[in-house]
PyMOL Python script that loads the backbone (N, CA, C, O; Angstrom):
from pymol import cmd

cmd.read_pdbstr("""\
ATOM      1  N   UNK A   1       1.688   1.944   5.071  1.00  0.00           N
ATOM      2  CA  UNK A   1       0.932   2.143   4.005  1.00  0.00           C
ATOM      3  C   UNK A   1      -0.499   2.509   4.557  1.00  0.00           C
ATOM      4  O   UNK A   1      -1.077   3.448   4.009  1.00  0.00           O
ATOM      5  N   UNK A   2      -0.897   2.084   5.225  1.00  0.00           N
ATOM      6  CA  UNK A   2      -2.228   2.210   6.165  1.00  0.00           C
ATOM      7  C   UNK A   2      -2.515   3.963   6.656  1.00  0.00           C
ATOM      8  O   UNK A   2      -3.433   4.768   6.500  1.00  0.00           O
ATOM      9  N   UNK A   3      -1.035   3.972   7.377  1.00  0.00           N
ATOM     10  CA  UNK A   3      -0.473   5.531   7.998  1.00  0.00           C
ATOM     11  C   UNK A   3      -0.693   6.637   7.397  1.00  0.00           C
ATOM     12  O   UNK A   3      -1.234   7.681   7.760  1.00  0.00           O
ATOM     13  N   UNK A   4       0.102   6.074   5.788  1.00  0.00           N
ATOM     14  CA  UNK A   4      -0.622   7.268   4.778  1.00  0.00           C
ATOM     15  C   UNK A   4      -1.372   7.275   4.105  1.00  0.00           C
ATOM     16  O   UNK A   4      -1.628   8.246   3.393  1.00  0.00           O
ATOM     17  N   UNK A   5      -2.221   5.786   4.089  1.00  0.00           N
ATOM     18  CA  UNK A   5      -3.399   6.812   3.355  1.00  0.00           C
ATOM     19  C   UNK A   5      -4.661   7.183   4.571  1.00  0.00           C
ATOM     20  O   UNK A   5      -5.819   7.535   4.349  1.00  0.00           O
ATOM     21  N   UNK A   6      -4.076   6.997   5.709  1.00  0.00           N
ATOM     22  CA  UNK A   6      -5.028   7.472   6.673  1.00  0.00           C
ATOM     23  C   UNK A   6      -4.874   9.097   6.843  1.00  0.00           C
ATOM     24  O   UNK A   6      -5.797   9.791   7.269  1.00  0.00           O
ATOM     25  N   UNK A   7      -3.355   9.714   6.386  1.00  0.00           N
ATOM     26  CA  UNK A   7      -2.926  10.948   6.840  1.00  0.00           C
ATOM     27  C   UNK A   7      -3.540  11.556   5.834  1.00  0.00           C
ATOM     28  O   UNK A   7      -4.108  12.603   6.147  1.00  0.00           O
ATOM     29  N   UNK A   8      -3.637  11.065   4.171  1.00  0.00           N
ATOM     30  CA  UNK A   8      -4.548  11.649   2.829  1.00  0.00           C
ATOM     31  C   UNK A   8      -6.358  11.602   3.309  1.00  0.00           C
ATOM     32  O   UNK A   8      -7.309  12.223   2.833  1.00  0.00           O
ATOM     33  N   UNK A   9      -6.309  10.818   4.183  1.00  0.00           N
ATOM     34  CA  UNK A   9      -7.979  10.998   4.441  1.00  0.00           C
ATOM     35  C   UNK A   9      -8.835   9.956   3.146  1.00  0.00           C
ATOM     36  O   UNK A   9     -10.035  10.095   2.909  1.00  0.00           O
ATOM     37  N   UNK A  10      -8.200   9.234   2.630  1.00  0.00           N
ATOM     38  CA  UNK A  10      -8.205   8.148   1.760  1.00  0.00           C
ATOM     39  C   UNK A  10      -9.032   7.103   2.127  1.00  0.00           C
ATOM     40  O   UNK A  10      -8.449   6.484   3.017  1.00  0.00           O
ATOM     41  N   UNK A  11      -9.901   6.697   1.927  1.00  0.00           N
ATOM     42  CA  UNK A  11     -10.638   4.994   2.422  1.00  0.00           C
ATOM     43  C   UNK A  11     -10.124   4.166   1.549  1.00  0.00           C
ATOM     44  O   UNK A  11      -9.646   4.556   0.484  1.00  0.00           O
ATOM     45  N   UNK A  12     -10.171   2.897   1.924  1.00  0.00           N
ATOM     46  CA  UNK A  12      -9.292   1.879   1.191  1.00  0.00           C
ATOM     47  C   UNK A  12      -9.968   1.931  -0.633  1.00  0.00           C
ATOM     48  O   UNK A  12      -9.126   1.914  -1.531  1.00  0.00           O
ATOM     49  N   UNK A  13     -11.145   1.979  -0.927  1.00  0.00           N
ATOM     50  CA  UNK A  13     -11.403   2.089  -2.362  1.00  0.00           C
ATOM     51  C   UNK A  13     -10.745   3.344  -3.022  1.00  0.00           C
ATOM     52  O   UNK A  13     -10.001   3.364  -4.002  1.00  0.00           O
ATOM     53  N   UNK A  14     -11.143   4.279  -2.340  1.00  0.00           N
ATOM     54  CA  UNK A  14     -10.232   5.556  -2.950  1.00  0.00           C
ATOM     55  C   UNK A  14      -8.865   5.633  -3.020  1.00  0.00           C
ATOM     56  O   UNK A  14      -8.486   6.282  -3.995  1.00  0.00           O
ATOM     57  N   UNK A  15      -7.669   5.032  -2.063  1.00  0.00           N
ATOM     58  CA  UNK A  15      -6.440   4.669  -2.091  1.00  0.00           C
ATOM     59  C   UNK A  15      -6.156   3.418  -3.271  1.00  0.00           C
ATOM     60  O   UNK A  15      -5.237   3.482  -4.087  1.00  0.00           O
ATOM     61  N   UNK A  16      -6.901   2.555  -3.201  1.00  0.00           N
ATOM     62  CA  UNK A  16      -7.053   1.257  -4.178  1.00  0.00           C
ATOM     63  C   UNK A  16      -6.832   1.971  -5.802  1.00  0.00           C
ATOM     64  O   UNK A  16      -5.938   1.614  -6.569  1.00  0.00           O
ATOM     65  N   UNK A  17      -8.098   3.292  -6.181  1.00  0.00           N
ATOM     66  CA  UNK A  17      -8.553   3.578  -7.415  1.00  0.00           C
ATOM     67  C   UNK A  17      -7.256   4.086  -7.855  1.00  0.00           C
ATOM     68  O   UNK A  17      -6.830   3.759  -8.962  1.00  0.00           O
ATOM     69  N   UNK A  18      -6.418   5.060  -6.881  1.00  0.00           N
ATOM     70  CA  UNK A  18      -5.399   5.857  -6.930  1.00  0.00           C
ATOM     71  C   UNK A  18      -4.323   5.033  -7.365  1.00  0.00           C
ATOM     72  O   UNK A  18      -3.720   5.308  -8.402  1.00  0.00           O
ATOM     73  N   UNK A  19      -3.990   3.924  -6.577  1.00  0.00           N
ATOM     74  CA  UNK A  19      -2.904   3.387  -7.375  1.00  0.00           C
ATOM     75  C   UNK A  19      -3.154   2.395  -8.175  1.00  0.00           C
ATOM     76  O   UNK A  19      -2.361   1.468  -8.014  1.00  0.00           O
ATOM     77  N   UNK A  20      -4.129   2.180  -9.164  1.00  0.00           N
ATOM     78  CA  UNK A  20      -4.680   1.535  -9.927  1.00  0.00           C
ATOM     79  C   UNK A  20      -4.888  -0.015  -9.242  1.00  0.00           C
ATOM     80  O   UNK A  20      -4.554  -0.877 -10.055  1.00  0.00           O
ATOM     81  N   UNK A  21      -5.407  -0.634  -7.808  1.00  0.00           N
ATOM     82  CA  UNK A  21      -5.747  -1.908  -7.739  1.00  0.00           C
ATOM     83  C   UNK A  21      -7.190  -1.764  -7.450  1.00  0.00           C
ATOM     84  O   UNK A  21      -8.046  -0.887  -7.568  1.00  0.00           O
ATOM     85  N   UNK A  22      -7.103  -3.121  -6.976  1.00  0.00           N
ATOM     86  CA  UNK A  22      -8.633  -3.850  -6.414  1.00  0.00           C
ATOM     87  C   UNK A  22      -8.586  -3.235  -4.642  1.00  0.00           C
ATOM     88  O   UNK A  22      -7.704  -3.483  -3.819  1.00  0.00           O
ATOM     89  N   UNK A  23      -9.318  -2.736  -4.523  1.00  0.00           N
ATOM     90  CA  UNK A  23      -9.655  -2.586  -2.714  1.00  0.00           C
ATOM     91  C   UNK A  23      -9.676  -3.636  -2.047  1.00  0.00           C
ATOM     92  O   UNK A  23      -9.133  -3.401  -0.968  1.00  0.00           O
ATOM     93  N   UNK A  24     -10.115  -4.982  -2.129  1.00  0.00           N
ATOM     94  CA  UNK A  24     -10.150  -5.864  -1.502  1.00  0.00           C
ATOM     95  C   UNK A  24      -8.333  -6.473  -1.505  1.00  0.00           C
ATOM     96  O   UNK A  24      -7.824  -7.162  -0.621  1.00  0.00           O
ATOM     97  N   UNK A  25      -7.937  -6.177  -2.236  1.00  0.00           N
ATOM     98  CA  UNK A  25      -6.204  -6.622  -2.783  1.00  0.00           C
ATOM     99  C   UNK A  25      -5.681  -5.672  -1.451  1.00  0.00           C
ATOM    100  O   UNK A  25      -5.218  -6.134  -0.408  1.00  0.00           O
ATOM    101  N   UNK A  26      -5.890  -4.151  -1.782  1.00  0.00           N
ATOM    102  CA  UNK A  26      -4.790  -3.124  -0.762  1.00  0.00           C
ATOM    103  C   UNK A  26      -5.512  -3.442   0.364  1.00  0.00           C
ATOM    104  O   UNK A  26      -4.714  -3.076   1.227  1.00  0.00           O
ATOM    105  N   UNK A  27      -6.676  -3.961   1.088  1.00  0.00           N
ATOM    106  CA  UNK A  27      -6.808  -4.164   2.476  1.00  0.00           C
ATOM    107  C   UNK A  27      -5.951  -5.478   2.587  1.00  0.00           C
ATOM    108  O   UNK A  27      -5.129  -5.593   3.496  1.00  0.00           O
ATOM    109  N   UNK A  28      -6.148  -6.460   1.662  1.00  0.00           N
ATOM    110  CA  UNK A  28      -5.412  -7.366   2.343  1.00  0.00           C
ATOM    111  C   UNK A  28      -4.093  -6.981   2.748  1.00  0.00           C
ATOM    112  O   UNK A  28      -3.857  -7.140   3.945  1.00  0.00           O
ATOM    113  N   UNK A  29      -3.106  -6.476   1.976  1.00  0.00           N
ATOM    114  CA  UNK A  29      -1.991  -6.087   1.907  1.00  0.00           C
ATOM    115  C   UNK A  29      -1.822  -5.267   3.142  1.00  0.00           C
ATOM    116  O   UNK A  29      -1.036  -5.831   3.903  1.00  0.00           O
ATOM    117  N   UNK A  30      -2.169  -4.406   3.504  1.00  0.00           N
ATOM    118  CA  UNK A  30      -2.494  -3.752   4.702  1.00  0.00           C
ATOM    119  C   UNK A  30      -2.444  -4.284   5.696  1.00  0.00           C
ATOM    120  O   UNK A  30      -1.669  -3.865   6.557  1.00  0.00           O
ATOM    121  N   UNK A  31      -3.415  -5.616   5.971  1.00  0.00           N
ATOM    122  CA  UNK A  31      -3.417  -6.795   6.858  1.00  0.00           C
ATOM    123  C   UNK A  31      -2.612  -7.478   6.861  1.00  0.00           C
ATOM    124  O   UNK A  31      -2.909  -8.407   7.612  1.00  0.00           O
ATOM    125  N   UNK A  32      -1.340  -7.655   6.290  1.00  0.00           N
ATOM    126  CA  UNK A  32      -0.325  -8.768   5.978  1.00  0.00           C
ATOM    127  C   UNK A  32      -1.033  -9.920   5.454  1.00  0.00           C
ATOM    128  O   UNK A  32      -0.612 -11.043   5.730  1.00  0.00           O
ATOM    129  N   UNK A  33      -2.112  -9.763   4.694  1.00  0.00           N
ATOM    130  CA  UNK A  33      -2.359 -11.124   3.910  1.00  0.00           C
ATOM    131  C   UNK A  33      -1.850 -11.441   3.226  1.00  0.00           C
ATOM    132  O   UNK A  33      -1.981 -12.636   2.962  1.00  0.00           O
ATOM    133  N   UNK A  34      -0.944 -10.672   2.469  1.00  0.00           N
ATOM    134  CA  UNK A  34      -0.982 -10.477   0.868  1.00  0.00           C
ATOM    135  C   UNK A  34       0.862 -10.473   0.447  1.00  0.00           C
ATOM    136  O   UNK A  34       1.300  -9.394   0.847  1.00  0.00           O
ATOM    137  N   UNK A  35       1.577 -11.002   0.038  1.00  0.00           N
ATOM    138  CA  UNK A  35       3.043 -10.707  -0.530  1.00  0.00           C
ATOM    139  C   UNK A  35       2.909  -9.697  -2.097  1.00  0.00           C
ATOM    140  O   UNK A  35       2.440  -9.981  -3.199  1.00  0.00           O
ATOM    141  N   UNK A  36       3.410  -8.725  -1.680  1.00  0.00           N
ATOM    142  CA  UNK A  36       3.690  -7.863  -2.784  1.00  0.00           C
ATOM    143  C   UNK A  36       4.617  -7.807  -3.136  1.00  0.00           C
ATOM    144  O   UNK A  36       5.650  -7.857  -2.469  1.00  0.00           O
ATOM    145  N   UNK A  37       4.462  -7.628  -4.856  1.00  0.00           N
ATOM    146  CA  UNK A  37       4.964  -7.656  -5.757  1.00  0.00           C
ATOM    147  C   UNK A  37       5.903  -6.541  -5.680  1.00  0.00           C
ATOM    148  O   UNK A  37       5.436  -5.799  -4.816  1.00  0.00           O
ATOM    149  N   UNK A  38       7.254  -5.909  -6.248  1.00  0.00           N
ATOM    150  CA  UNK A  38       7.790  -4.923  -6.014  1.00  0.00           C
ATOM    151  C   UNK A  38       7.063  -3.907  -7.381  1.00  0.00           C
ATOM    152  O   UNK A  38       6.945  -2.682  -7.370  1.00  0.00           O
ATOM    153  N   UNK A  39       6.705  -4.737  -8.348  1.00  0.00           N
ATOM    154  CA  UNK A  39       5.137  -3.702  -9.188  1.00  0.00           C
ATOM    155  C   UNK A  39       4.045  -2.958  -8.623  1.00  0.00           C
ATOM    156  O   UNK A  39       3.546  -1.890  -8.978  1.00  0.00           O
ATOM    157  N   UNK A  40       3.697  -3.954  -7.406  1.00  0.00           N
ATOM    158  CA  UNK A  40       2.599  -3.209  -6.928  1.00  0.00           C
ATOM    159  C   UNK A  40       3.069  -2.138  -5.808  1.00  0.00           C
ATOM    160  O   UNK A  40       2.318  -1.197  -5.552  1.00  0.00           O
ATOM    161  N   UNK A  41       4.280  -2.274  -5.156  1.00  0.00           N
ATOM    162  CA  UNK A  41       4.746  -1.531  -4.125  1.00  0.00           C
ATOM    163  C   UNK A  41       5.264  -0.062  -4.602  1.00  0.00           C
ATOM    164  O   UNK A  41       5.566   0.929  -3.937  1.00  0.00           O
ATOM    165  N   UNK A  42       5.252  -0.297  -6.004  1.00  0.00           N
ATOM    166  CA  UNK A  42       5.326   1.304  -7.050  1.00  0.00           C
ATOM    167  C   UNK A  42       4.605   1.160  -7.004  1.00  0.00           C
ATOM    168  O   UNK A  42       4.379   1.218  -5.796  1.00  0.00           O
ATOM    169  N   UNK A  43       3.597   0.903  -7.563  1.00  0.00           N
ATOM    170  CA  UNK A  43       1.856   1.361  -8.015  1.00  0.00           C
ATOM    171  C   UNK A  43       1.098   2.224  -6.960  1.00  0.00           C
ATOM    172  O   UNK A  43       0.542   3.320  -7.031  1.00  0.00           O
ATOM    173  N   UNK A  44       1.344   1.025  -5.628  1.00  0.00           N
ATOM    174  CA  UNK A  44       0.968   2.145  -4.342  1.00  0.00           C
ATOM    175  C   UNK A  44       1.691   3.238  -3.784  1.00  0.00           C
ATOM    176  O   UNK A  44       1.167   3.935  -2.915  1.00  0.00           O
ATOM    177  N   UNK A  45       2.663   3.419  -4.135  1.00  0.00           N
ATOM    178  CA  UNK A  45       3.927   4.064  -3.572  1.00  0.00           C
ATOM    179  C   UNK A  45       3.578   5.561  -4.552  1.00  0.00           C
ATOM    180  O   UNK A  45       3.464   6.731  -4.187  1.00  0.00           O
ATOM    181  N   UNK A  46       3.471   4.893  -5.991  1.00  0.00           N
ATOM    182  CA  UNK A  46       2.580   6.248  -6.623  1.00  0.00           C
ATOM    183  C   UNK A  46       1.644   7.115  -6.384  1.00  0.00           C
ATOM    184  O   UNK A  46       1.613   8.346  -6.398  1.00  0.00           O
ATOM    185  N   UNK A  47       0.291   5.663  -5.989  1.00  0.00           N
ATOM    186  CA  UNK A  47      -0.871   6.482  -5.638  1.00  0.00           C
ATOM    187  C   UNK A  47      -0.931   7.307  -4.669  1.00  0.00           C
ATOM    188  O   UNK A  47      -1.626   8.322  -4.632  1.00  0.00           O
ATOM    189  N   UNK A  48      -0.077   6.836  -3.696  1.00  0.00           N
ATOM    190  CA  UNK A  48      -0.249   7.700  -1.762  1.00  0.00           C
ATOM    191  C   UNK A  48       0.651   8.703  -2.012  1.00  0.00           C
ATOM    192  O   UNK A  48       0.618   9.515  -1.087  1.00  0.00           O
ATOM    193  N   UNK A  49       1.638   9.071  -3.076  1.00  0.00           N
ATOM    194  CA  UNK A  49       2.524  10.153  -2.974  1.00  0.00           C
ATOM    195  C   UNK A  49       3.486   9.638  -2.068  1.00  0.00           C
ATOM    196  O   UNK A  49       3.694  10.246  -1.018  1.00  0.00           O
ATOM    197  N   UNK A  50       4.058   8.668  -2.319  1.00  0.00           N
ATOM    198  CA  UNK A  50       5.136   8.636  -1.107  1.00  0.00           C
ATOM    199  C   UNK A  50       6.660   7.813  -1.698  1.00  0.00           C
ATOM    200  O   UNK A  50       6.607   7.179  -2.752  1.00  0.00           O
ATOM    201  N   UNK A  51       7.532   7.875  -1.170  1.00  0.00           N
ATOM    202  CA  UNK A  51       8.557   7.211  -1.685  1.00  0.00           C
ATOM    203  C   UNK A  51       8.352   5.441  -1.317  1.00  0.00           C
ATOM    204  O   UNK A  51       8.079   4.943  -0.225  1.00  0.00           O
ATOM    205  N   UNK A  52       8.544   4.884  -2.375  1.00  0.00           N
ATOM    206  CA  UNK A  52       8.746   3.367  -2.373  1.00  0.00           C
ATOM    207  C   UNK A  52       9.285   2.827  -1.005  1.00  0.00           C
ATOM    208  O   UNK A  52       8.692   2.043  -0.265  1.00  0.00           O
ATOM    209  N   UNK A  53      10.320   3.299  -0.834  1.00  0.00           N
ATOM    210  CA  UNK A  53      11.096   3.174   0.312  1.00  0.00           C
ATOM    211  C   UNK A  53      10.866   3.268   1.722  1.00  0.00           C
ATOM    212  O   UNK A  53      11.429   2.720   2.670  1.00  0.00           O
ATOM    213  N   UNK A  54       9.664   4.300   1.637  1.00  0.00           N
ATOM    214  CA  UNK A  54       8.980   4.694   3.093  1.00  0.00           C
ATOM    215  C   UNK A  54       8.066   3.717   3.851  1.00  0.00           C
ATOM    216  O   UNK A  54       7.768   3.643   5.043  1.00  0.00           O
ATOM    217  N   UNK A  55       7.687   2.927   2.679  1.00  0.00           N
ATOM    218  CA  UNK A  55       6.534   1.824   2.869  1.00  0.00           C
ATOM    219  C   UNK A  55       7.547   0.610   3.408  1.00  0.00           C
ATOM    220  O   UNK A  55       7.317   0.027   4.467  1.00  0.00           O
ATOM    221  N   UNK A  56       8.524   0.340   2.688  1.00  0.00           N
ATOM    222  CA  UNK A  56       9.443  -1.037   2.854  1.00  0.00           C
ATOM    223  C   UNK A  56      10.290  -0.849   4.367  1.00  0.00           C
ATOM    224  O   UNK A  56      11.069  -1.649   4.887  1.00  0.00           O
ATOM    225  N   UNK A  57       9.762   0.748   4.961  1.00  0.00           N
ATOM    226  CA  UNK A  57      11.610   1.225   6.092  1.00  0.00           C
ATOM    227  C   UNK A  57      10.837   0.323   6.950  1.00  0.00           C
ATOM    228  O   UNK A  57       9.641   0.599   7.050  1.00  0.00           O
ATOM    229  N   UNK A  58      11.372  -0.930   7.735  1.00  0.00           N
ATOM    230  CA  UNK A  58      11.424  -1.348   8.699  1.00  0.00           C
ATOM    231  C   UNK A  58      10.839  -2.861   8.584  1.00  0.00           C
ATOM    232  O   UNK A  58      10.393  -3.346   9.624  1.00  0.00           O
ATOM    233  N   UNK A  59      10.814  -3.510   7.600  1.00  0.00           N
ATOM    234  CA  UNK A  59       9.845  -4.629   7.476  1.00  0.00           C
ATOM    235  C   UNK A  59      10.960  -5.410   7.853  1.00  0.00           C
ATOM    236  O   UNK A  59      12.170  -5.453   7.634  1.00  0.00           O
ATOM    237  N   UNK A  60       9.761  -6.247   8.759  1.00  0.00           N
ATOM    238  CA  UNK A  60      10.713  -7.902   9.157  1.00  0.00           C
ATOM    239  C   UNK A  60      10.768  -8.777   8.111  1.00  0.00           C
ATOM    240  O   UNK A  60       9.788  -8.661   7.376  1.00  0.00           O
ATOM    241  N   UNK A  61      11.479  -9.532   7.803  1.00  0.00           N
ATOM    242  CA  UNK A  61      11.250 -10.952   6.543  1.00  0.00           C
ATOM    243  C   UNK A  61      10.298 -11.359   7.457  1.00  0.00           C
ATOM    244  O   UNK A  61      10.256 -10.964   8.622  1.00  0.00           O
ATOM    245  N   UNK A  62       9.440 -12.235   6.888  1.00  0.00           N
ATOM    246  CA  UNK A  62       8.907 -13.344   7.288  1.00  0.00           C
ATOM    247  C   UNK A  62       9.357 -14.700   8.163  1.00  0.00           C
ATOM    248  O   UNK A  62      10.548 -14.995   8.060  1.00  0.00           O
ATOM    249  N   UNK A  63       8.918 -15.151   8.614  1.00  0.00           N
ATOM    250  CA  UNK A  63       9.764 -16.283   9.727  1.00  0.00           C
ATOM    251  C   UNK A  63       9.553 -17.667   8.962  1.00  0.00           C
ATOM    252  O   UNK A  63      10.009 -18.709   9.434  1.00  0.00           O
TER     253      UNK A  63
END
""", "prot")
cmd.dss("prot")
cmd.show_as("cartoon", "prot")
cmd.util.cbc("prot")
cmd.orient("prot")
């Protein structure tokens, strides 16, 4: 997600606005501090104009 946001040249604030989320929440997601619901994954994917599968590809389950 961070890579895509950077690729688009978006600040956390602008990306969060495009995703319909609060920027502090988006920052916590990027740092791995928040678990994300499928609903919010879809919102983030739409806001970053990327397939949701790309956002979750390669993620490891928590221990």
